[in-house]
C-alpha positions as a printed Julia matrix, in Angstrom:
102×3 Matrix{Float64}:
   4.84   10.08  -11.5
   7.36    8.35   -9.25
   6.87    7.51   -5.59
   8.86   10.5    -4.33
   6.63   12.85   -6.32
   3.54   11.03   -5.09
   4.75   11.22   -1.48
   5.4    14.94   -1.74
   2.0    15.64   -3.31
   0.15   13.28   -0.94
   1.69   14.98    2.12
  -0.32   18.14    1.44
  -3.47   16.19    2.4
  -2.06   14.89    5.69
  -4.45   16.6     8.08
  -4.66   14.52   11.23
  -4.22   15.17   14.94
  -2.41   12.01   15.99
   0.63   10.49   14.3
  -1.0     7.1    14.91
  -3.8     7.87   12.44
  -2.13    6.45    9.31
  -1.09    3.28   11.17
  -4.69    2.5    12.03
  -5.91    4.01    8.77
  -3.89    1.62    6.6
  -5.58   -1.32    8.3
  -8.99    0.27    7.79
  -8.31    0.95    4.13
  -7.0    -2.59    3.59
 -10.24   -3.83    5.06
 -12.22   -1.71    2.63
 -10.11   -3.01   -0.26
 -10.62   -6.61    0.82
 -14.36   -5.96    1.17
 -14.43   -5.12   -2.53
 -13.05   -8.55   -3.34
 -15.17  -10.46   -0.84
 -18.35   -8.83   -2.15
 -17.27   -9.67   -5.67
 -16.56  -13.3    -4.71
 -19.94  -13.55   -3.01
 -21.57  -12.16   -6.13
 -23.06   -9.09   -4.44
 -21.29   -6.47   -6.51
 -20.06   -6.13  -10.05
 -17.49   -3.33  -10.14
 -17.32   -3.26  -13.91
 -14.31   -1.05  -14.57
 -12.81   -1.67  -11.11
 -12.93    2.03  -10.19
 -13.89    1.26   -6.57
 -10.97   -1.16   -6.21
  -8.53    1.36   -7.67
  -9.8     4.08   -5.31
  -9.35    1.81   -2.29
  -5.85    0.86   -3.47
  -5.09    4.57   -3.71
  -6.25    5.05   -0.12
  -3.93    2.26    1.02
  -1.07    3.89   -0.9
  -1.82    7.25    0.71
  -1.7     5.74    4.19
   1.58    3.96    3.42
   2.97    7.22    2.1
   1.95    9.0     5.31
   3.63    6.29    7.4
   6.8     6.65    5.34
   6.69   10.42    5.75
   6.22   10.18    9.52
   9.29    7.95    9.73
  11.46   10.01    7.42
  11.45    7.3     4.75
  11.34    7.88    1.03
   8.48    5.88   -0.47
  10.62    5.57   -3.6
  13.43    4.01   -1.56
  10.98    1.63    0.14
   9.67    0.51   -3.27
  13.19    0.08   -4.67
  14.31   -1.92   -1.61
  11.29   -4.2    -2.04
  12.16   -4.89   -5.67
  15.78   -5.61   -4.69
  14.59   -8.06   -2.02
  12.23   -9.82   -4.43
  14.89   -9.95   -7.16
  17.35  -11.54   -4.74
  14.78  -14.13   -3.66
  13.99  -14.96   -7.27
  17.67  -15.29   -8.16
  18.21  -17.61   -5.17
  15.01  -19.53   -5.98
  13.41  -18.73   -2.63
  10.44  -16.65   -3.84
   8.16  -19.27   -2.31
   8.38  -20.1     1.35
   8.12  -18.17    4.55
  10.32  -15.97    6.64
  11.51  -12.45    6.02
  15.2   -13.37    5.83
  15.11  -16.12    3.23
């Protein structure tokens, strides 16, 4: 499955009243994902096969897909642009550092 296919299939589950929902939802889902790791680091939880982490990552992906859809972006294009940016940074030896335009 590519990102365009995922985005199309994920859109069928986009049932929300406000277009702001996925913007807040992505932060919520990131928090839930990070909670998986913090609980693991603290020693509270052993996720074994990492199913919980994968499910939370899927929720983050769904929210990002919904944000892309709301803005008329192709999730595939977003992913490809990100790889191009990272490739350019690696080629110019500026992978490390800060700033979006390095």
